[in-house]
Backbone as CSV, one residue per row, in Angstrom:
resi,resn,N_x,N_y,N_z,CA_x,CA_y,CA_z,C_x,C_y,C_z
1,MET,37.945,16.275,8.178,37.393,14.918,8.302,36.124,14.965,9.151
2,THR,35.111,14.202,8.714,33.819,14.195,9.394,33.551,12.812,9.959
3,SER,33.306,12.743,11.238,33.004,11.464,11.884,31.497,11.236,11.905
4,ILE,31.118,10.036,12.294,29.692,9.718,12.463,29.053,10.713,13.428
5,ARG,29.719,10.975,14.549,29.201,11.903,15.552,29.064,13.313,14.977
6,ASP,30.072,13.732,14.223,30.026,15.075,13.620,28.824,15.211,12.694
7,TRP,28.630,14.203,11.854,27.541,14.296,10.864,26.183,14.296,11.554
8,LEU,26.042,13.448,12.561,24.773,13.394,13.295,24.487,14.725,13.993
9,GLN,25.493,15.301,14.603,25.284,16.550,15.327,24.960,17.702,14.381
10,ALA,25.518,17.664,13.182,25.303,18.758,12.243,24.014,18.599,11.439
11,SER,23.480,17.400,11.387,22.310,17.149,10.541,21.079,17.876,11.082
12,PRO,20.336,18.570,10.205,19.100,19.233,10.641,17.905,18.283,10.701
13,LEU,18.109,17.042,10.296,17.009,16.071,10.328,16.749,15.613,11.757
14,PRO,15.546,15.097,12.034,15.326,14.405,13.299,16.361,13.294,13.453
15,LYS,16.848,13.096,14.664,17.952,12.165,14.867,17.626,10.756,14.387
16,LEU,16.375,10.321,14.546,16.011,8.990,14.075,16.207,8.880,12.570
17,GLU,15.770,9.900,11.829,15.911,9.866,10.373,17.377,9.945,9.968
18,ALA,18.141,10.764,10.656,19.571,10.879,10.345,20.266,9.533,10.560
19,ARG,19.936,8.859,11.658,20.533,7.544,11.912,20.097,6.530,10.858
20,MET,18.840,6.604,10.431,18.354,5.687,9.404,19.127,5.866,8.096
21,LEU,19.425,7.119,7.743,20.213,7.358,6.537,21.633,6.825,6.685
22,LEU,22.223,7.020,7.849,23.564,6.481,8.085,23.574,4.957,7.984
23,GLN,22.581,4.335,8.559,22.512,2.875,8.490,22.329,2.402,7.052
24,TYR,21.517,3.132,6.292,21.252,2.734,4.909,22.488,2.939,4.033
25,VAL,23.083,4.120,4.092,24.209,4.441,3.219,25.465,3.685,3.626
26,GLY,25.725,3.628,4.926,26.967,3.024,5.388,26.892,1.559,5.737
27,GLY,25.667,1.032,5.806,25.514,-0.363,6.214,25.815,-0.574,7.686
28,PHE,25.730,0.509,8.471,26.020,0.418,9.898,24.831,-0.167,10.668
29,THR,25.119,-0.844,11.756,24.082,-1.213,12.714,23.885,-0.052,13.677
30,ARG,22.768,-0.072,14.377,22.535,0.964,15.391,23.622,0.905,16.458
31,ALA,24.023,-0.312,16.847,25.061,-0.471,17.864,26.391,0.113,17.383
32,HIS,26.685,-0.052,16.097,27.937,0.487,15.556,27.949,2.013,15.618
33,LEU,26.810,2.618,15.317,26.741,4.086,15.364,27.028,4.606,16.770
34,VAL,26.603,3.858,17.774,26.816,4.275,19.159,28.248,3.990,19.614
35,ALA,28.726,2.784,19.319,30.028,2.356,19.838,31.203,2.941,19.068
36,HIS,30.980,3.337,17.815,32.087,3.820,16.984,31.737,5.169,16.351
37,ASP,31.177,6.059,17.167,30.728,7.336,16.601,31.882,8.262,16.228
38,ASP,33.131,7.864,16.566,34.287,8.665,16.164,34.847,8.211,14.825
39,GLU,34.221,7.214,14.214,34.706,6.702,12.928,34.538,7.768,11.844
40,VAL,35.574,7.952,11.066,35.551,8.962,10.002,34.813,8.406,8.790
41,LEU,33.925,9.221,8.247,33.130,8.794,7.097,33.879,9.076,5.798
42,PRO,33.942,8.098,4.885,34.598,8.331,3.591,33.899,9.442,2.812
43,GLU,34.646,10.125,1.968,34.105,11.273,1.243,32.923,10.889,0.357
44,MET,33.017,9.746,-0.337,31.922,9.325,-1.207,30.649,9.070,-0.407
45,MET,30.813,8.496,0.793,29.662,8.246,1.647,29.057,9.559,2.118
46,LEU,29.887,10.524,2.418,29.397,11.840,2.835,28.577,12.498,1.736
47,TRP,29.063,12.400,0.483,28.311,12.979,-0.630,26.930,12.341,-0.733
48,GLN,26.889,11.007,-0.636,25.602,10.317,-0.742,24.687,10.680,0.418
49,LEU,25.244,10.718,1.626,24.455,11.093,2.795,23.874,12.493,2.645
50,ASN,24.695,13.419,2.206,24.238,14.809,2.090,23.191,14.952,0.988
51,ASP,23.358,14.198,-0.099,22.344,14.232,-1.156,21.007,13.718,-0.649
52,MET,21.036,12.594,0.091,19.803,12.019,0.612,19.203,12.916,1.689
53,GLN,20.075,13.522,2.488,19.594,14.445,3.520,18.861,15.619,2.879
54,GLN,19.417,16.164,1.797,18.765,17.281,1.142,17.432,16.868,0.530
55,ALA,17.394,15.662,-0.051,16.134,15.161,-0.610,15.078,15.055,0.484
56,ARG,15.494,14.574,1.642,14.542,14.472,2.755,14.084,15.853,3.218
57,LEU,14.995,16.804,3.278,14.627,18.165,3.649,13.677,18.781,2.622
58,ASP,13.788,18.329,1.372,12.883,18.805,0.316,11.528,18.105,0.374
59,GLY,11.390,17.117,1.282,10.104,16.469,1.482,9.979,15.066,0.956
60,VAL,11.000,14.548,0.278,10.910,13.182,-0.251,10.702,12.219,0.922
61,PRO,9.698,11.350,0.850,9.417,10.431,1.963,10.591,9.492,2.254
62,MET,10.782,9.188,3.512,11.840,8.263,3.902,11.674,6.913,3.219
63,ALA,10.450,6.467,3.032,10.226,5.170,2.402,10.812,5.125,1.002
64,TYR,10.697,6.227,0.260,11.268,6.261,-1.087,12.782,6.381,-1.048
65,LEU,13.314,7.117,-0.085,14.761,7.233,0.034,15.402,5.893,0.381
66,LEU,14.763,5.162,1.277,15.308,3.881,1.716,14.866,2.725,0.825
67,GLY,13.798,2.955,0.041,13.324,1.923,-0.876,12.531,0.821,-0.223
68,GLU,12.054,1.065,1.003,11.288,0.017,1.679,10.433,0.602,2.784
69,ARG,9.410,-0.193,3.166,8.540,0.183,4.281,7.975,-1.106,4.881
70,GLU,7.892,-1.139,6.195,7.340,-2.315,6.875,5.821,-2.290,6.828
71,PHE,5.225,-3.466,6.653,3.774,-3.620,6.673,3.450,-5.007,7.192
72,TYR,2.622,-5.070,8.207,2.180,-6.335,8.805,3.381,-7.203,9.210
73,GLY,4.430,-6.536,9.700,5.600,-7.253,10.206,6.575,-7.700,9.143
74,ARG,6.353,-7.276,7.887,7.251,-7.668,6.798,7.728,-6.403,6.077
75,VAL,8.897,-6.496,5.460,9.470,-5.353,4.762,9.170,-5.472,3.272
76,PHE,8.550,-4.429,2.710,8.184,-4.401,1.302,9.003,-3.356,0.559
77,GLN,9.430,-3.704,-0.646,10.085,-2.741,-1.513,9.052,-1.730,-1.987
78,VAL,9.430,-0.452,-1.973,8.574,0.602,-2.524,9.422,1.561,-3.345
79,THR,8.814,2.114,-4.370,9.434,3.156,-5.193,8.361,4.205,-5.461
80,PRO,8.729,5.330,-6.077,7.708,6.328,-6.406,6.653,5.853,-7.393
81,ALA,6.769,4.614,-7.894,5.737,4.059,-8.776,4.549,3.517,-7.995
82,VAL,4.686,3.396,-6.670,3.607,2.827,-5.850,3.389,3.674,-4.608
83,LEU,2.192,3.542,-4.037,1.907,4.211,-2.777,2.762,3.647,-1.654
84,ILE,3.023,4.474,-0.664,3.717,4.024,0.537,2.714,3.276,1.420
85,PRO,3.016,2.041,1.836,2.096,1.310,2.713,1.806,2.080,3.992
86,ARG,0.527,2.026,4.399,0.104,2.733,5.609,-0.528,1.748,6.586
87,PRO,-0.369,2.001,7.878,-0.861,1.036,8.872,-2.366,0.830,8.818
88,GLU,-3.150,1.835,8.360,-4.607,1.664,8.310,-5.004,0.488,7.413
89,THR,-4.184,0.215,6.399,-4.516,-0.840,5.455,-4.388,-2.225,6.080
90,GLU,-3.702,-2.328,7.213,-3.646,-3.618,7.899,-5.043,-4.091,8.293
91,LEU,-5.946,-3.160,8.584,-7.327,-3.530,8.905,-7.999,-4.185,7.706
92,LEU,-7.703,-3.702,6.507,-8.274,-4.304,5.308,-7.768,-5.738,5.141
93,VAL,-6.494,-5.952,5.370,-5.933,-7.305,5.314,-6.627,-8.215,6.326
94,GLU,-6.781,-7.732,7.533,-7.407,-8.552,8.582,-8.863,-8.854,8.259
95,THR,-9.548,-7.918,7.593,-10.936,-8.152,7.211,-11.027,-9.235,6.142
96,VAL,-10.111,-9.208,5.179,-10.066,-10.275,4.180,-9.850,-11.621,4.864
97,LEU,-8.891,-11.683,5.768,-8.596,-12.935,6.459,-9.804,-13.444,7.233
98,GLN,-10.568,-12.535,7.786,-11.738,-12.916,8.577,-12.838,-13.518,7.703
99,TYR,-13.027,-12.967,6.504,-14.153,-13.376,5.664,-13.789,-14.433,4.619
100,LEU,-12.531,-14.732,4.450,-12.104,-15.672,3.421,-12.304,-17.107,3.890
101,PRO,-13.098,-17.922,3.160,-13.300,-19.313,3.576,-12.058,-20.159,3.323
102,GLN,-12.005,-21.312,3.948,-10.894,-22.234,3.737,-10.803,-22.581,2.251
103,GLY,-9.573,-22.468,1.707,-9.382,-22.758,0.298,-9.975,-21.711,-0.622
104,GLY,-10.254,-20.508,-0.101,-10.933,-19.469,-0.865,-10.037,-18.770,-1.869
105,ARG,-10.700,-17.926,-2.671,-10.028,-17.177,-3.724,-10.158,-15.674,-3.455
106,VAL,-9.056,-14.951,-3.626,-9.007,-13.509,-3.376,-8.494,-12.808,-4.627
107,TRP,-9.066,-11.637,-4.914,-8.531,-10.776,-5.978,-8.348,-9.388,-5.394
108,ASP,-7.100,-8.923,-5.412,-6.747,-7.576,-4.942,-6.584,-6.682,-6.169
109,ILE,-7.517,-5.742,-6.348,-7.488,-4.847,-7.509,-6.810,-3.531,-7.138
110,GLY,-5.821,-3.133,-7.945,-5.026,-1.944,-7.636,-3.985,-2.279,-6.590
111,THR,-3.222,-3.319,-6.826,-2.379,-3.907,-5.786,-1.198,-3.046,-5.375
112,GLY,-0.704,-2.150,-6.262,0.448,-1.321,-5.898,1.663,-2.171,-5.585
113,SER,2.228,-1.994,-4.414,3.402,-2.776,-4.007,3.055,-4.205,-3.631
114,GLY,1.770,-4.529,-3.608,1.347,-5.902,-3.352,1.080,-6.239,-1.904
115,ILE,1.028,-5.225,-1.033,0.960,-5.526,0.398,-0.274,-6.335,0.786
116,ILE,-1.427,-6.054,0.180,-2.652,-6.753,0.559,-2.604,-8.195,0.061
117,ALA,-2.337,-8.367,-1.225,-2.330,-9.709,-1.810,-1.244,-10.582,-1.183
118,ILE,-0.052,-10.040,-1.063,1.070,-10.831,-0.563,0.864,-11.212,0.898
119,THR,0.404,-10.268,1.701,0.178,-10.578,3.117,-0.881,-11.655,3.276
120,ASN,-1.964,-11.549,2.501,-3.000,-12.583,2.584,-2.484,-13.930,2.113
121,ALA,-1.670,-13.954,1.069,-1.114,-15.214,0.589,-0.197,-15.850,1.624
122,LEU,0.573,-15.024,2.330,1.483,-15.560,3.347,0.747,-16.005,4.605
123,GLU,-0.317,-15.283,4.951,-1.080,-15.640,6.145,-2.016,-16.821,5.894
124,ARG,-2.409,-17.027,4.632,-3.347,-18.093,4.292,-2.820,-18.886,3.095
125,SER,-1.961,-19.844,3.389,-1.354,-20.629,2.312,-2.366,-21.496,1.583
126,ASP,-3.567,-21.675,2.165,-4.614,-22.458,1.508,-5.328,-21.670,0.412
127,ALA,-5.162,-20.368,0.395,-5.930,-19.504,-0.506,-5.257,-19.373,-1.873
128,THR,-6.077,-19.080,-2.878,-5.592,-18.691,-4.201,-5.720,-17.180,-4.294
129,VAL,-4.617,-16.507,-4.544,-4.595,-15.050,-4.495,-4.198,-14.476,-5.850
130,HIS,-5.045,-13.585,-6.347,-4.762,-12.828,-7.572,-4.551,-11.365,-7.200
131,ALA,-3.737,-10.672,-7.998,-3.503,-9.243,-7.780,-3.336,-8.570,-9.127
132,SER,-3.921,-7.376,-9.260,-3.827,-6.663,-10.536,-3.597,-5.183,-10.309
133,ASP,-3.046,-4.538,-11.351,-2.847,-3.088,-11.315,-2.750,-2.602,-12.752
134,ILE,-3.208,-1.376,-12.974,-3.107,-0.785,-14.309,-1.671,-0.428,-14.649
135,SER,-0.842,-0.266,-13.622,0.553,0.128,-13.803,1.455,-1.099,-13.892
136,ALA,2.112,-1.258,-15.041,3.043,-2.363,-15.195,4.224,-2.221,-14.233
137,ALA,4.636,-0.975,-13.968,5.734,-0.749,-13.022,5.350,-1.205,-11.622
138,ALA,4.103,-0.936,-11.227,3.640,-1.383,-9.911,3.603,-2.908,-9.842
139,VAL,3.123,-3.547,-10.898,3.066,-5.010,-10.900,4.466,-5.605,-10.802
140,ASP,5.442,-4.986,-11.448,6.818,-5.466,-11.334,7.302,-5.403,-9.889
141,ILE,6.999,-4.308,-9.214,7.410,-4.172,-7.815,6.703,-5.211,-6.945
142,ALA,5.387,-5.372,-7.156,4.630,-6.352,-6.379,5.147,-7.760,-6.631
143,ARG,5.458,-8.053,-7.881,5.975,-9.390,-8.207,7.321,-9.629,-7.519
144,ASN,8.168,-8.611,-7.502,9.456,-8.732,-6.812,9.259,-8.941,-5.320
145,ASN,8.309,-8.213,-4.734,8.031,-8.396,-3.304,7.540,-9.807,-3.019
146,ALA,6.657,-10.314,-3.872,6.141,-11.671,-3.681,7.270,-12.689,-3.751
147,GLY,8.153,-12.522,-4.739,9.252,-13.468,-4.869,10.203,-13.416,-3.688
148,ARG,10.501,-12.212,-3.238,11.436,-12.063,-2.117,10.861,-12.615,-0.825
149,LEU,9.535,-12.460,-0.646,8.894,-12.910,0.591,8.349,-14.329,0.493
150,GLY,8.416,-14.927,-0.687,7.969,-16.304,-0.843,6.464,-16.466,-0.887
151,ALA,5.750,-15.488,-1.465,4.290,-15.539,-1.538,3.842,-16.037,-2.908
152,GLN,2.831,-16.896,-2.911,2.258,-17.411,-4.153,1.092,-16.511,-4.568
153,VAL,1.345,-15.619,-5.517,0.339,-14.688,-6.009,0.371,-14.701,-7.530
154,VAL,-0.807,-14.714,-8.152,-0.909,-14.626,-9.606,-1.151,-13.162,-9.973
155,PHE,-0.277,-12.582,-10.784,-0.360,-11.160,-11.098,-0.958,-10.921,-12.488
156,HIS,-1.683,-9.799,-12.595,-2.358,-9.407,-13.825,-2.158,-7.912,-14.031
157,ILE,-2.205,-7.473,-15.281,-2.086,-6.055,-15.606,-3.363,-5.599,-16.297
158,GLY,-3.919,-4.480,-15.844,-5.105,-3.928,-16.483,-5.897,-3.042,-15.546
159,SER,-6.914,-2.397,-16.112,-7.753,-1.462,-15.374,-9.000,-2.156,-14.854
160,TRP,-9.170,-2.099,-13.546,-10.331,-2.712,-12.897,-10.479,-4.166,-13.317
161,TYR,-11.617,-4.526,-13.937,-11.851,-5.937,-14.253,-11.257,-6.342,-15.604
162,GLU,-10.781,-5.390,-16.383,-10.227,-5.694,-17.709,-8.733,-5.970,-17.569
163,VAL,-8.387,-7.199,-17.196,-6.992,-7.533,-16.918,-6.530,-8.683,-17.806
164,MET,-5.224,-8.738,-17.944,-4.581,-9.841,-18.651,-3.490,-10.410,-17.756
165,PRO,-3.389,-11.736,-17.651,-4.336,-12.704,-18.200,-5.704,-12.603,-17.520
166,VAL,-6.732,-13.028,-18.235,-8.099,-12.928,-17.752,-8.305,-13.846,-16.544
167,ILE,-9.074,-13.360,-15.565,-9.463,-14.191,-14.421,-10.806,-14.837,-14.758
168,THR,-10.835,-16.146,-14.849,-12.012,-16.851,-15.339,-12.902,-17.396,-14.224
169,GLU,-12.351,-17.619,-13.048,-13.141,-18.161,-11.943,-13.489,-17.054,-10.956
170,PRO,-14.746,-17.012,-10.479,-15.126,-15.979,-9.509,-14.398,-16.165,-8.181
171,VAL,-14.301,-15.087,-7.424,-13.553,-15.111,-6.170,-14.497,-14.996,-4.981
172,ASP,-13.997,-15.391,-3.826,-14.767,-15.267,-2.588,-14.674,-13.862,-2.014
173,VAL,-13.532,-13.232,-2.209,-13.324,-11.872,-1.709,-12.657,-11.037,-2.788
174,LEU,-13.299,-9.951,-3.139,-12.711,-8.944,-4.021,-12.357,-7.755,-3.144
175,VAL,-11.095,-7.366,-3.139,-10.622,-6.350,-2.203,-9.874,-5.266,-2.969
176,SER,-10.011,-4.027,-2.510,-9.316,-2.930,-3.174,-9.106,-1.764,-2.224
177,ASN,-7.940,-1.138,-2.386,-7.658,0.158,-1.761,-7.411,1.119,-2.913
178,PRO,-8.486,1.628,-3.532,-8.357,2.349,-4.798,-8.080,3.839,-4.597
179,PRO,-7.887,4.580,-5.686,-7.743,6.042,-5.578,-9.051,6.656,-5.069
180,TYR,-8.991,7.373,-3.945,-10.249,7.886,-3.381,-10.193,9.344,-2.925
181,ILE,-9.108,10.025,-3.170,-9.021,11.418,-2.736,-9.676,12.319,-3.784
182,HIS,-10.508,13.238,-3.327,-11.177,14.194,-4.222,-10.129,15.043,-4.930
183,LYS,-10.374,15.346,-6.202,-9.391,16.078,-7.008,-9.045,17.443,-6.422
184,ASP,-9.947,18.036,-5.646,-9.706,19.359,-5.077,-9.184,19.319,-3.647
185,ASP,-8.887,18.133,-3.146,-8.413,18.004,-1.774,-7.018,18.615,-1.644
186,ALA,-6.867,19.546,-0.721,-5.588,20.239,-0.547,-4.466,19.307,-0.116
187,HIS,-4.807,18.147,0.467,-3.777,17.227,0.939,-2.917,16.683,-0.201
188,LEU,-3.435,16.687,-1.429,-2.659,16.191,-2.567,-1.385,17.003,-2.789
189,ALA,-1.372,18.231,-2.316,-0.206,19.106,-2.481,0.595,19.240,-1.199
190,GLN,0.377,18.301,-0.252,1.040,18.395,1.042,1.759,17.088,1.382
191,GLY,2.804,17.203,2.193,3.455,16.035,2.775,3.881,15.000,1.749
192,ASP,3.819,13.723,2.166,4.247,12.626,1.309,3.440,12.540,0.024
193,LEU,2.165,12.964,0.065,1.303,12.811,-1.101,1.854,13.540,-2.318
194,ARG,2.650,14.567,-2.113,3.235,15.290,-3.241,4.123,14.403,-4.099
195,PHE,4.674,13.357,-3.498,5.666,12.525,-4.185,5.098,11.166,-4.606
196,GLU,3.897,10.836,-4.160,3.315,9.548,-4.500,2.585,9.627,-5.843
197,PRO,2.398,8.486,-6.535,1.757,8.514,-7.852,0.317,9.015,-7.765
198,GLN,0.035,10.112,-8.445,-1.274,10.754,-8.324,-2.404,9.841,-8.779
199,GLN,-2.160,9.011,-9.787,-3.230,8.145,-10.287,-3.606,7.066,-9.281
200,ALA,-2.746,6.845,-8.289,-3.067,5.888,-7.235,-3.729,6.561,-6.039
201,LEU,-3.752,7.902,-6.043,-4.332,8.661,-4.942,-5.719,9.199,-5.259
202,THR,-5.905,9.670,-6.493,-7.149,10.350,-6.844,-7.672,9.863,-8.186
203,ASP,-8.996,9.928,-8.358,-9.605,9.617,-9.653,-9.751,10.868,-10.507
204,PHE,-9.175,11.986,-10.022,-9.251,13.284,-10.695,-10.704,13.723,-10.866
205,ASP,-11.532,13.277,-9.904,-12.960,13.611,-9.906,-13.399,13.701,-8.445
206,ASP,-14.534,13.087,-8.124,-15.083,13.222,-6.775,-14.566,12.187,-5.783
207,GLY,-13.634,11.322,-6.212,-13.072,10.311,-5.313,-13.900,9.058,-5.178
208,LEU,-14.998,8.949,-5.926,-15.896,7.802,-5.782,-15.984,6.931,-7.033
209,ASN,-15.321,7.320,-8.097,-15.458,6.584,-9.355,-14.996,5.139,-9.243
210,ALA,-13.938,4.904,-8.482,-13.442,3.537,-8.325,-14.498,2.645,-7.681
211,TYR,-15.182,3.170,-6.681,-16.189,2.379,-5.972,-17.391,2.098,-6.875
212,ARG,-17.740,3.060,-7.721,-18.824,2.837,-8.681,-18.450,1.717,-9.649
213,ALA,-17.225,1.758,-10.157,-16.780,0.750,-11.116,-16.704,-0.637,-10.470
214,LEU,-16.179,-0.698,-9.265,-16.052,-1.984,-8.576,-17.414,-2.592,-8.271
215,ALA,-18.331,-1.772,-7.776,-19.646,-2.287,-7.388,-20.493,-2.665,-8.593
216,ALA,-20.384,-1.875,-9.667,-21.271,-2.070,-10.816,-21.104,-3.443,-11.453
217,ASP,-19.879,-3.956,-11.520,-19.627,-5.195,-12.251,-19.156,-6.348,-11.378
218,CYS,-19.191,-6.176,-10.066,-18.624,-7.220,-9.206,-19.376,-8.545,-9.308
219,ALA,-20.651,-8.506,-9.690,-21.438,-9.748,-9.769,-20.860,-10.719,-10.788
220,HIS,-20.099,-10.220,-11.749,-19.496,-11.096,-12.758,-18.228,-11.775,-12.239
221,TYR,-17.703,-11.295,-11.112,-16.389,-11.759,-10.672,-16.363,-12.270,-9.233
222,VAL,-17.457,-12.067,-8.516,-17.534,-12.505,-7.119,-18.582,-13.600,-6.999
223,LYS,-18.262,-14.645,-6.250,-19.191,-15.743,-6.040,-20.431,-15.279,-5.283
224,SER,-21.526,-15.993,-5.452,-22.673,-15.786,-4.584,-22.249,-16.056,-3.139
225,GLN,-22.613,-15.182,-2.248,-22.211,-15.187,-0.839,-20.796,-14.624,-0.643
226,GLY,-20.156,-14.221,-1.743,-18.836,-13.612,-1.629,-18.931,-12.140,-1.251
227,TRP,-17.764,-11.506,-1.055,-17.726,-10.150,-0.511,-16.880,-9.212,-1.364
228,LEU,-17.342,-7.979,-1.465,-16.553,-6.860,-1.974,-16.199,-5.995,-0.786
229,MET,-14.916,-5.711,-0.601,-14.502,-4.872,0.533,-13.444,-3.880,0.076
230,VAL,-13.590,-2.645,0.562,-12.727,-1.558,0.094,-12.276,-0.680,1.250
231,GLU,-11.107,-0.094,1.077,-10.653,0.967,1.979,-11.079,2.307,1.394
232,HIS,-11.294,3.315,2.258,-11.731,4.624,1.785,-11.402,5.700,2.802
233,GLY,-11.675,6.940,2.428,-11.477,8.058,3.339,-12.527,8.074,4.432
234,PHE,-12.193,8.704,5.549,-13.066,8.610,6.722,-14.405,9.318,6.539
235,GLU,-14.529,10.172,5.517,-15.793,10.883,5.288,-16.616,10.274,4.144
236,GLN,-16.185,9.139,3.613,-16.814,8.591,2.416,-17.753,7.418,2.683
237,ALA,-17.867,6.979,3.912,-18.589,5.743,4.206,-20.037,5.768,3.709
238,GLN,-20.765,6.830,3.981,-22.176,6.875,3.587,-22.334,6.819,2.074
239,ASP,-21.492,7.535,1.351,-21.566,7.515,-0.107,-21.281,6.116,-0.649
240,ILE,-20.277,5.456,-0.091,-19.916,4.130,-0.591,-20.965,3.104,-0.207
241,GLN,-21.520,3.210,0.968,-22.625,2.324,1.333,-23.775,2.468,0.338
242,ALA,-24.098,3.688,-0.043,-25.182,3.919,-1.003,-24.850,3.315,-2.366
243,ILE,-23.600,3.435,-2.793,-23.170,2.847,-4.069,-23.294,1.326,-4.021
244,PHE,-22.856,0.727,-2.945,-22.933,-0.730,-2.797,-24.385,-1.199,-2.780
245,GLN,-25.215,-0.508,-2.036,-26.624,-0.907,-1.939,-27.338,-0.759,-3.281
246,ALA,-27.027,0.307,-4.030,-27.630,0.502,-5.340,-27.217,-0.592,-6.316
247,ALA,-26.046,-1.177,-6.108,-25.567,-2.267,-6.961,-26.126,-3.619,-6.536
248,GLY,-26.935,-3.639,-5.465,-27.571,-4.873,-5.025,-26.812,-5.660,-3.984
249,LEU,-25.732,-5.100,-3.459,-24.997,-5.800,-2.401,-25.797,-5.779,-1.105
250,GLN,-25.643,-6.850,-0.325,-26.367,-7.014,0.930,-25.397,-6.914,2.104
251,GLN,-25.968,-6.777,3.298,-25.179,-6.702,4.535,-24.069,-5.651,4.418
252,VAL,-24.396,-4.539,3.806,-23.405,-3.477,3.629,-23.149,-2.792,4.972
253,HIS,-21.896,-2.711,5.349,-21.568,-2.044,6.610,-20.134,-1.534,6.576
254,THR,-19.814,-0.685,7.530,-18.511,-0.029,7.577,-17.812,-0.354,8.881
255,LEU,-16.508,-0.573,8.792,-15.670,-0.846,9.960,-14.790,0.365,10.250
256,GLN,-14.526,0.598,11.518,-13.669,1.711,11.923,-12.225,1.227,12.098
257,ASP,-11.288,2.117,11.793,-9.885,1.773,11.993,-9.506,1.948,13.460
258,TYR,-8.209,1.794,13.760,-7.767,1.812,15.151,-7.843,3.204,15.767
259,ALA,-8.070,4.209,14.926,-8.268,5.570,15.426,-9.747,5.902,15.579
260,GLY,-10.615,4.916,15.311,-12.055,5.122,15.429,-12.682,5.813,14.236
261,LEU,-11.977,5.854,13.096,-12.481,6.510,11.890,-13.027,5.474,10.908
262,ASP,-14.114,5.826,10.207,-14.639,4.948,9.168,-13.547,4.680,8.147
263,ARG,-13.287,3.378,7.843,-12.148,3.072,6.998,-12.417,1.958,5.975
264,ILE,-13.218,0.954,6.349,-13.456,-0.199,5.470,-14.967,-0.376,5.295
265,THR,-15.425,-0.454,4.057,-16.827,-0.776,3.799,-16.886,-2.066,2.979
266,LEU,-17.822,-2.926,3.333,-17.961,-4.206,2.652,-19.418,-4.548,2.433
267,GLY,-19.638,-5.365,1.420,-20.989,-5.815,1.108,-20.920,-7.205,0.511
268,GLN,-22.011,-7.955,0.688,-22.052,-9.346,0.227,-22.897,-9.482,-1.032
269,LEU,-22.400,-10.306,-1.941,-23.134,-10.576,-3.163,-24.109,-11.724,-2.923
270,ARG,-25.382,-11.489,-3.201,-26.421,-12.529,-3.078,-27.074,-12.703,-4.447
271,VAL,-26.893,-13.872,-5.065,-27.488,-14.134,-6.380,-28.502,-15.261,-6.253
């Protein structure tokens, strides 16, 4: 017979992760794990725990094992169909909130699990928020997150600006955290990135194609005086600034994340 204490002591995982698996599989609270660590674990629960433990040892991200990740103080459903939310993206959300006028319109392109669109909709109930993704599976997850969290978001499926249903009114803020990792970047074969959807990580080219596509046609979808803002890798700011400027965007500049790294570039449409 294996108790909670026995399993924790034998687990090769970091204790925090081992406890998280116990809480997930057994429905235990943290207090229960401490106060009742002599409780014997049922055999079926042990099998599930050991399977998940092995998956974690094989590198599967905890977010995928648990099916959720916190972002901006809220819990979002995630699966291997979408990227795992990262804290750096909170800066992108805050930038949208800063530049969005009262009663404004937002379009989040490449929404994934919906963290950007949903958070903005919840923080700004006056706004009209659209979100799109080429992946129907991702849109399903984002739609479920919106429903569970009570966010009013209009969802679309399609690549870049070619979405259905069509968005007919221009927006005040067009925002995206697109695939930006260079196809030859060694990080794609390391850590969590090995398990995340590759099409959401890389353009299978130089990592800049998404920014070219967004900047080239944004004038058809962004209001005059509106903004295009994107997240990117810390070494890409100069290239993206050049792309934005070549497309005629004004006031192009880059913001640093909380680690002091270039992370968000934005430009204003002037017609």
